[in-house]
RONUVO-76626 format. One record per residue (C-alpha): y, z, x; residue number from 1. Coordinates in Angstrom, 3 decimals. Layout:
N
c2,c3,c1,i
Y,Z,X,NUM;
...
This chain:
596
c2,c3,c1,i
108.122,29.824,72.119,1;
105.481,27.867,70.223,2;
105.191,27.708,66.480,3;
102.734,30.450,65.483,4;
99.631,29.140,63.767,5;
97.910,32.307,62.690,6;
99.613,32.960,59.353,7;
98.832,31.151,56.125,8;
101.416,29.783,53.657,9;
102.443,26.810,51.524,10;
105.256,24.348,50.853,11;
107.347,23.506,47.814,12;
109.891,20.885,46.935,13;
112.670,20.636,44.387,14;
114.416,17.937,42.500,15;
117.559,16.318,43.674,16;
120.017,15.288,41.054,17;
120.247,11.827,42.630,18;
117.505,11.799,45.230,19;
118.104,8.157,46.046,20;
121.249,6.070,45.774,21;
119.420,2.761,45.339,22;
118.600,1.186,41.992,23;
115.904,-1.289,41.034,24;
114.210,-2.829,44.021,25;
116.946,-2.206,46.561,26;
115.561,-0.312,49.549,27;
116.867,2.751,51.369,28;
117.944,1.010,54.563,29;
121.640,1.197,53.739,30;
121.571,4.663,52.221,31;
123.174,6.371,55.197,32;
126.084,3.899,55.189,33;
126.954,4.174,51.507,34;
130.521,5.257,50.768,35;
130.713,8.706,49.266,36;
132.126,8.959,45.781,37;
134.942,11.346,44.997,38;
132.426,13.652,43.344,39;
130.247,13.579,46.420,40;
133.232,14.364,48.622,41;
133.579,17.603,46.708,42;
130.019,18.624,47.590,43;
129.619,21.272,50.292,44;
129.163,19.717,53.745,45;
125.628,19.544,55.092,46;
125.366,21.871,58.093,47;
122.723,21.209,60.700,48;
120.246,24.025,61.038,49;
120.999,24.313,64.762,50;
124.613,25.113,63.849,51;
123.728,27.943,61.473,52;
124.808,31.425,62.437,53;
122.689,34.514,61.847,54;
125.038,35.369,58.990,55;
124.403,32.002,57.357,56;
120.638,32.333,57.798,57;
120.760,35.740,56.139,58;
122.727,34.278,53.230,59;
120.089,31.599,52.746,60;
117.002,33.694,52.970,61;
117.607,37.305,53.889,62;
117.500,39.008,57.269,63;
113.734,39.260,57.151,64;
113.547,35.459,57.338,65;
115.813,34.914,60.344,66;
112.972,35.468,62.806,67;
110.644,33.230,60.805,68;
113.218,30.439,60.829,69;
113.698,30.821,64.555,70;
109.942,30.727,65.131,71;
109.445,27.602,63.066,72;
112.347,25.695,64.550,73;
112.396,27.033,68.110,74;
113.053,24.003,70.313,75;
110.549,23.117,72.957,76;
111.490,21.204,76.121,77;
112.193,17.542,75.469,78;
109.096,15.361,75.430,79;
108.853,11.639,76.071,80;
106.060,11.367,73.531,81;
107.146,10.766,69.945,82;
105.442,13.016,67.396,83;
107.627,12.470,64.304,84;
108.809,9.155,62.824,85;
111.269,8.692,59.974,86;
110.337,6.143,57.307,87;
112.997,3.839,58.784,88;
111.183,3.708,62.150,89;
107.561,2.815,61.432,90;
105.695,-0.137,59.942,91;
102.231,-1.103,58.673,92;
100.932,-1.877,62.162,93;
101.135,1.840,63.074,94;
98.302,2.939,60.776,95;
96.311,4.755,63.487,96;
99.357,6.818,64.460,97;
101.127,7.320,61.110,98;
98.095,7.152,58.828,99;
97.740,4.688,55.991,100;
100.191,6.481,53.712,101;
102.891,6.973,56.359,102;
102.707,3.450,57.788,103;
102.848,1.925,54.299,104;
105.766,4.121,53.222,105;
107.615,2.889,56.307,106;
106.630,-0.703,55.571,107;
107.807,-0.491,51.944,108;
111.114,0.986,53.128,109;
111.407,-1.915,55.588,110;
110.910,-4.627,52.929,111;
113.366,-3.082,50.479,112;
111.171,-1.264,47.964,113;
112.686,2.001,46.624,114;
110.913,4.812,48.499,115;
112.153,8.443,48.549,116;
113.240,9.080,52.121,117;
111.200,11.199,54.500,118;
109.300,11.295,57.775,119;
105.745,11.350,59.124,120;
104.116,13.733,61.619,121;
101.597,11.707,63.614,122;
97.821,11.968,63.695,123;
98.086,12.946,67.370,124;
99.723,16.235,66.365,125;
96.792,16.914,64.017,126;
94.346,16.210,66.837,127;
96.222,18.556,69.184,128;
96.489,21.259,66.507,129;
92.769,21.058,65.675,130;
91.837,21.590,69.328,131;
94.492,24.142,70.315,132;
95.607,25.819,67.045,133;
99.124,25.185,68.273,134;
101.661,22.360,68.554,135;
102.449,20.099,71.530,136;
105.613,20.599,73.570,137;
108.519,18.713,72.054,138;
107.151,18.666,68.503,139;
109.389,21.388,67.045,140;
112.588,19.736,68.281,141;
111.554,16.417,66.721,142;
110.591,18.133,63.460,143;
114.003,19.805,63.291,144;
115.798,16.561,64.092,145;
114.030,14.674,61.312,146;
114.498,17.485,58.809,147;
118.221,17.441,59.588,148;
118.257,13.664,59.043,149;
116.501,14.051,55.694,150;
118.974,16.739,54.612,151;
121.912,14.546,55.666,152;
120.631,11.547,53.699,153;
119.901,13.579,50.583,154;
123.087,15.686,50.913,155;
120.973,18.734,50.175,156;
119.495,21.475,52.311,157;
116.069,23.098,52.384,158;
116.513,26.689,51.226,159;
120.138,26.353,50.086,160;
120.482,28.446,46.943,161;
123.264,26.234,45.551,162;
122.083,22.750,46.516,163;
118.384,22.945,47.443,164;
116.336,20.144,48.901,165;
112.768,20.006,47.641,166;
110.052,18.042,49.422,167;
106.448,16.967,49.061,168;
103.927,17.473,51.850,169;
101.064,14.974,51.783,170;
98.183,14.029,54.026,171;
97.365,10.491,55.077,172;
94.596,9.406,57.437,173;
94.237,5.937,58.957,174;
91.367,5.230,56.512,175;
91.929,5.832,52.811,176;
90.159,8.991,51.582,177;
91.280,9.395,47.936,178;
91.893,13.036,47.052,179;
89.921,14.431,49.977,180;
92.814,16.175,51.717,181;
95.606,18.376,50.477,182;
98.963,17.698,48.813,183;
101.795,20.072,47.968,184;
104.710,19.209,45.667,185;
108.054,20.910,44.954,186;
108.180,22.751,48.285,187;
111.355,24.743,48.830,188;
111.483,26.669,45.565,189;
111.906,30.420,45.297,190;
113.669,32.767,42.882,191;
117.077,31.796,44.315,192;
116.715,28.048,44.856,193;
115.314,27.589,41.350,194;
118.710,28.751,40.072,195;
120.391,26.056,42.166,196;
118.016,23.496,40.706,197;
118.934,24.644,37.194,198;
122.627,24.396,38.045,199;
122.342,20.887,39.502,200;
120.152,19.454,36.736,201;
121.321,21.540,33.770,202;
117.654,21.696,32.815,203;
116.080,25.134,32.910,204;
112.754,23.994,31.531,205;
112.371,21.329,34.187,206;
113.242,23.762,37.002,207;
110.682,26.364,35.948,208;
108.083,23.660,35.333,209;
108.534,22.605,38.991,210;
108.386,26.226,40.138,211;
105.138,27.085,38.335,212;
103.558,23.847,39.571,213;
104.545,24.679,43.135,214;
103.109,28.198,43.005,215;
99.864,26.879,41.508,216;
99.461,24.103,44.079,217;
100.523,26.250,47.026,218;
98.369,29.158,45.880,219;
95.343,26.886,45.664,220;
95.767,24.743,48.786,221;
97.405,27.158,51.220,222;
96.448,30.638,50.052,223;
92.943,29.900,48.805,224;
93.386,31.080,45.203,225;
90.947,29.560,42.713,226;
92.655,26.739,40.794,227;
90.872,27.699,37.576,228;
92.656,31.075,37.467,229;
95.973,29.295,37.076,230;
94.560,26.950,34.455,231;
93.225,29.885,32.452,232;
96.684,31.480,32.512,233;
98.232,28.222,31.260,234;
95.725,28.017,28.412,235;
96.528,31.611,27.415,236;
100.281,30.917,27.405,237;
99.743,27.791,25.288,238;
97.597,29.749,22.865,239;
100.273,32.438,22.554,240;
102.962,29.792,22.067,241;
100.891,27.909,19.489,242;
100.962,24.592,21.383,243;
98.250,22.320,22.756,244;
100.126,20.397,25.450,245;
101.747,21.732,28.627,246;
104.795,19.600,27.868,247;
105.421,21.603,24.680,248;
105.897,24.881,26.547,249;
109.512,26.040,26.624,250;
111.589,27.368,29.512,251;
110.773,30.943,28.511,252;
107.045,30.243,28.546,253;
107.263,28.654,31.991,254;
109.281,31.593,33.362,255;
106.480,33.873,32.190,256;
103.971,31.632,33.967,257;
105.906,31.952,37.234,258;
105.585,35.752,37.033,259;
101.911,35.555,36.057,260;
101.137,33.042,38.825,261;
102.780,35.230,41.456,262;
100.685,38.173,40.315,263;
97.520,36.054,40.513,264;
98.418,35.101,44.083,265;
99.146,38.719,45.019,266;
95.908,39.983,43.470,267;
93.614,37.285,44.858,268;
95.218,36.479,48.220,269;
96.219,40.049,49.017,270;
99.767,39.061,49.930,271;
103.007,38.036,48.237,272;
103.872,34.404,47.658,273;
106.068,33.303,50.623,274;
109.766,33.258,49.788,275;
111.203,31.414,52.810,276;
111.221,27.607,52.422,277;
110.950,27.235,56.210,278;
107.832,29.386,56.244,279;
106.500,27.460,53.233,280;
106.970,24.213,55.150,281;
105.269,25.507,58.275,282;
102.261,26.760,56.351,283;
102.028,23.593,54.269,284;
101.890,21.441,57.397,285;
99.132,23.645,58.788,286;
97.222,23.481,55.499,287;
97.247,19.672,55.593,288;
96.058,19.661,59.202,289;
93.304,22.140,58.341,290;
92.231,20.029,55.365,291;
91.115,17.325,57.805,292;
88.122,19.484,58.675,293;
87.399,20.974,55.271,294;
83.960,20.490,53.732,295;
84.941,17.814,51.223,296;
86.743,15.700,53.848,297;
83.793,15.906,56.255,298;
81.412,15.017,53.423,299;
83.501,12.003,52.419,300;
83.605,10.741,56.006,301;
79.856,11.201,56.331,302;
79.103,9.398,53.050,303;
81.382,6.498,53.963,304;
80.436,6.361,57.685,305;
84.015,7.018,58.809,306;
84.280,8.142,62.418,307;
86.511,7.925,65.479,308;
89.756,8.992,63.775,309;
92.206,11.390,65.434,310;
92.988,13.294,62.247,311;
95.454,13.091,59.398,312;
99.171,12.454,59.508,313;
101.532,14.611,57.435,314;
104.192,12.967,55.251,315;
107.231,15.053,54.332,316;
109.268,13.335,51.669,317;
112.179,14.143,49.392,318;
110.970,14.875,45.887,319;
111.573,12.628,42.945,320;
110.631,14.002,39.570,321;
108.681,12.483,36.736,322;
108.837,15.720,34.734,323;
112.559,15.678,33.896,324;
112.053,14.602,30.281,325;
111.108,11.627,28.137,326;
113.014,9.196,30.369,327;
110.861,10.193,33.349,328;
107.205,9.794,34.192,329;
104.570,8.988,36.767,330;
101.697,6.595,37.142,331;
98.989,4.922,39.206,332;
98.381,1.184,39.107,333;
96.322,-1.561,40.717,334;
97.692,-5.057,41.182,335;
94.364,-6.382,39.828,336;
91.504,-4.902,37.848,337;
89.437,-2.885,40.377,338;
86.323,-2.995,38.179,339;
86.154,-6.732,37.458,340;
88.695,-8.300,39.816,341;
90.617,-9.906,36.938,342;
94.154,-10.902,37.948,343;
95.779,-8.543,35.499,344;
98.029,-5.547,36.164,345;
95.869,-2.467,35.692,346;
96.887,1.171,35.570,347;
98.068,4.187,33.636,348;
101.113,6.387,33.294,349;
102.226,9.669,31.804,350;
105.658,10.497,30.441,351;
107.268,13.772,31.565,352;
104.665,14.479,34.246,353;
104.188,14.729,38.005,354;
101.870,12.515,40.032,355;
98.991,14.947,40.350,356;
98.693,15.041,36.533,357;
97.450,11.437,36.473,358;
95.094,11.656,39.445,359;
93.624,15.030,38.446,360;
92.875,13.772,34.941,361;
94.166,16.913,33.250,362;
95.951,14.743,30.669,363;
94.650,11.388,29.460,364;
97.360,8.816,30.294,365;
98.515,5.651,28.544,366;
97.654,2.090,29.678,367;
100.297,0.631,31.993,368;
101.075,-2.216,29.569,369;
102.515,0.324,27.117,370;
105.251,1.160,29.634,371;
107.009,-2.000,28.500,372;
107.588,-0.370,25.122,373;
108.897,2.822,26.739,374;
111.213,1.306,29.369,375;
111.180,-2.473,29.621,376;
113.538,-2.574,32.618,377;
111.367,-0.282,34.713,378;
108.235,-2.137,33.646,379;
109.696,-5.454,34.785,380;
110.740,-3.881,38.100,381;
107.180,-2.605,38.514,382;
105.824,-6.106,37.913,383;
108.173,-7.404,40.627,384;
106.887,-4.696,42.983,385;
103.311,-5.672,42.134,386;
103.978,-9.291,43.035,387;
105.868,-8.445,46.229,388;
103.268,-5.977,47.540,389;
100.272,-8.206,46.907,390;
101.883,-11.191,48.600,391;
103.019,-9.012,51.506,392;
99.682,-7.298,52.129,393;
97.511,-10.230,50.971,394;
95.169,-7.873,49.166,395;
94.808,-5.982,45.915,396;
97.000,-2.870,46.099,397;
96.607,0.634,44.663,398;
100.070,2.099,44.135,399;
101.620,5.332,42.886,400;
105.037,5.472,41.287,401;
107.474,7.899,39.717,402;
110.249,7.246,37.219,403;
113.112,9.750,37.445,404;
115.745,9.494,34.718,405;
115.005,5.792,34.302,406;
114.855,4.937,38.035,407;
111.711,3.612,39.698,408;
110.398,4.951,43.023,409;
107.220,4.037,44.916,410;
105.281,6.901,46.511,411;
102.322,5.027,47.959,412;
100.590,1.717,48.371,413;
97.211,1.007,49.947,414;
94.408,-1.526,49.706,415;
92.672,-0.578,46.469,416;
89.080,0.622,46.137,417;
87.023,-1.839,44.091,418;
83.522,-2.540,42.856,419;
81.312,-5.163,44.454,420;
81.907,-7.526,41.538,421;
85.667,-7.071,41.835,422;
85.576,-7.574,45.619,423;
83.971,-11.008,45.197,424;
86.309,-12.116,42.414,425;
89.458,-10.828,44.150,426;
88.572,-12.461,47.473,427;
87.849,-15.775,45.755,428;
91.071,-15.681,43.728,429;
93.226,-14.792,46.743,430;
91.685,-17.744,48.561,431;
92.379,-20.098,45.628,432;
95.975,-18.777,45.429,433;
96.537,-19.649,49.072,434;
97.031,-16.082,50.282,435;
93.815,-16.041,52.332,436;
91.819,-18.533,54.353,437;
88.119,-18.906,53.553,438;
87.122,-16.724,56.511,439;
89.709,-14.083,55.629,440;
88.402,-13.996,52.055,441;
84.817,-13.509,53.230,442;
85.887,-10.629,55.460,443;
87.436,-8.875,52.447,444;
83.942,-8.294,51.035,445;
81.984,-5.334,52.361,446;
78.320,-6.429,52.623,447;
77.223,-2.968,51.431,448;
79.009,-3.586,48.130,449;
76.814,-6.577,47.324,450;
73.977,-4.218,46.435,451;
76.090,-3.096,43.462,452;
75.369,-6.439,41.827,453;
71.795,-5.210,41.415,454;
72.737,-1.902,39.811,455;
71.164,-1.179,36.405,456;
72.804,-2.056,33.114,457;
71.677,-1.606,29.543,458;
70.515,-4.817,27.894,459;
72.804,-6.189,25.232,460;
69.809,-6.391,22.894,461;
68.872,-2.740,23.405,462;
69.228,-0.406,20.437,463;
71.998,2.135,21.000,464;
72.424,5.582,19.534,465;
76.079,6.193,20.402,466;
77.082,9.842,20.150,467;
80.441,9.636,21.949,468;
82.734,7.076,23.559,469;
84.971,7.258,26.602,470;
86.756,4.952,29.011,471;
84.767,2.479,31.158,472;
86.085,3.852,34.450,473;
83.357,2.322,36.656,474;
80.708,-0.117,35.403,475;
76.966,0.329,35.287,476;
74.372,2.443,33.523,477;
72.763,5.753,34.370,478;
70.213,8.185,32.989,479;
69.393,11.709,34.085,480;
69.415,15.404,33.356,481;
72.734,17.016,32.604,482;
74.310,19.250,35.247,483;
77.752,20.816,35.154,484;
78.615,21.578,38.782,485;
78.423,19.673,42.045,486;
76.231,22.408,43.514,487;
73.754,22.099,40.640,488;
73.697,18.324,41.090,489;
72.832,18.729,44.759,490;
70.198,21.389,44.075,491;
68.442,19.493,41.283,492;
68.487,16.185,43.159,493;
67.399,17.459,46.578,494;
65.176,20.435,45.793,495;
63.678,19.320,42.468,496;
63.818,15.562,43.048,497;
65.488,15.059,39.663,498;
67.915,12.336,38.630,499;
71.076,13.943,37.277,500;
74.286,13.132,35.418,501;
77.259,15.217,36.552,502;
79.319,16.263,33.530,503;
82.789,17.767,34.140,504;
86.039,18.291,32.285,505;
87.584,16.428,35.204,506;
86.381,15.993,38.753,507;
88.168,17.223,41.862,508;
87.788,16.463,45.577,509;
85.502,19.495,45.868,510;
82.930,17.650,43.724,511;
82.416,14.843,46.244,512;
78.877,15.817,47.309,513;
77.685,16.179,43.712,514;
79.321,12.886,42.748,515;
77.608,11.151,45.619,516;
74.152,12.413,44.683,517;
74.432,12.027,40.866,518;
73.326,8.881,39.035,519;
76.550,8.807,37.063,520;
79.637,10.820,36.112,521;
80.911,11.796,32.654,522;
84.293,13.530,32.170,523;
85.993,14.718,29.002,524;
89.477,14.297,30.500,525;
91.260,11.752,32.665,526;
91.639,8.018,32.566,527;
90.984,4.780,34.388,528;
92.914,5.891,37.488,529;
91.711,9.511,37.601,530;
89.957,10.990,40.621,531;
86.548,10.393,39.019,532;
87.361,6.749,38.279,533;
88.742,5.872,41.721,534;
85.983,7.591,43.693,535;
83.156,6.222,41.531,536;
84.448,2.660,41.823,537;
84.502,3.053,45.591,538;
80.913,4.322,45.483,539;
79.757,1.688,43.013,540;
78.672,4.499,40.698,541;
78.679,4.504,36.893,542;
81.468,6.612,35.355,543;
82.711,7.271,31.820,544;
86.040,9.123,31.886,545;
88.278,10.630,29.223,546;
85.457,11.099,26.708,547;
87.483,13.206,24.288,548;
84.674,13.178,21.715,549;
82.883,15.859,23.729,550;
83.659,19.467,24.585,551;
82.394,20.543,27.999,552;
81.614,24.247,28.255,553;
80.911,24.798,31.959,554;
80.263,28.543,31.731,555;
77.655,28.065,28.969,556;
76.405,24.828,30.564,557;
76.442,22.790,27.402,558;
78.111,19.816,25.775,559;
79.250,20.028,22.172,560;
79.677,16.907,20.034,561;
80.734,17.302,16.432,562;
79.740,20.961,16.661,563;
76.179,20.022,17.646,564;
74.870,21.199,20.968,565;
73.496,18.085,22.699,566;
72.157,19.849,25.762,567;
70.633,23.281,26.211,568;
71.162,25.638,29.127,569;
70.133,23.983,32.374,570;
67.856,26.915,33.095,571;
65.910,26.037,29.924,572;
65.464,22.356,30.747,573;
61.932,21.499,31.783,574;
60.528,18.396,33.340,575;
58.961,17.416,30.032,576;
62.379,17.692,28.410,577;
63.790,14.924,30.569,578;
63.984,12.161,27.969,579;
64.783,14.373,25.027,580;
67.577,16.281,26.675,581;
69.052,13.750,29.046,582;
72.247,11.833,28.632,583;
72.101,8.075,28.928,584;
75.416,6.316,29.001,585;
76.743,2.897,29.901,586;
79.851,0.792,29.866,587;
80.407,-2.789,28.929,588;
82.742,-4.911,30.992,589;
83.855,-8.254,29.698,590;
82.983,-10.244,32.822,591;
80.801,-9.758,35.852,592;
80.462,-12.888,37.975,593;
82.035,-16.021,36.653,594;
81.074,-19.533,37.657,595;
83.032,-19.102,40.857,596;
């Protein structure tokens, strides 16, 4: 029996009390051989799913889920072809098969960097699924085998109400496509496993924070529920609770959100939120595969002339949690400045948050240097990781990390997107440092990026009427009419031949076409490593992010600064109003090209 591909669902993951045994920069290679402590010996034994009886399956999910579990994990005949690789099996040379994310997770595991354990489903499975809407023979058996291995290493079990394993499900193509495909965190949570998470962590607020995040992400990515509906519900709960930040909501508030979110899913998707973790996992994998051919991914590949790829890999990884309190956090960093190329650690972090919070730009994070004041030990470990990764890959790296209860974990590394100016400076510096030969350094520079050196900038002598300030996320200058949606940007630029500035609270992958066609991007939220910042730097496009001086009212299509409306309704803008009612914004960077 093949895994059915007609239904639609999503995945969730949960926190493990000690998701990894290693500390500091020690890798996971010896995790399986670690002696069990007396406390661990008291933990219930991990039972392989193939050994579970019908009675046990019923206990873990109810009789209505036995058939679903059988469908998802029905073994096919053995296949000589390998479709699933654990992180201990791959390396960076397997990028085409494991995707950039999967091959680099395997490589970091290999060189001893602390990576939460997991496995990668190959790009070949995505290619087969896209053509056949089904899975190749032998895939299900390999998926089950690797899930069993993950459960054994973590000493937790997906769907166990007393000791649940939670996982993340992430995409990863051979070529980096920031934010273009789908991610699901905290997969494995339901009304029963959340109680096990509370029991194991003694932290009710944390458990329900994970649960509401999972429903929101799964509802959006897998079940097609508008993300803004969840955000509106969060804003209403915060208003009722009299708080401004999500982190100030209590356990009771988050429990209410879980109920509200489930109702939103039921009302908008026409079906209940899936309760079975096995079904969640199946549907999450399918959602990631399907995201390879979604509109934003196709647009990104077209804009960046990416072709010839098989599809995306899927990375299933044990969760680590940055939202467990003030001793936890998450961040994104670059080993060098991606705007200027300066050899200085560059990035941002958030305390008590999960990774998507930084990338999505929903909260404005703190500069990475301030982490030293929060946790000096972790900061120094991160600097060691920075040095090790850059020397190993011989290129500037873009990395994601999580701190769980004071322990550092790496979730990703990849060659970082950079501006044309940065590409020249980084290549030159790596050559001078002896990491690259002259020819290797030259090949690090994309000829297309050199045109960015000719992009407009505002003269230093020009008179400025500054109405608001934000973060210089991507250098340059831009002028155009204000638009508030990607669709409006496309319409005004293509049908009316107008230059436009796309103004958003924060950008998302769905905005890619509008970002590509706009002269520049302005966001009221987010930071230097937000989606808007990373994508604009890759495009060589001007971007001001985290401009908290402005209030963006998308529904009314206006920007408010100090209670003054600076732009009227788009429908009222006329061609003659261009100068008067346009936004002109720029950023200053301290260095462009040096004497190098």
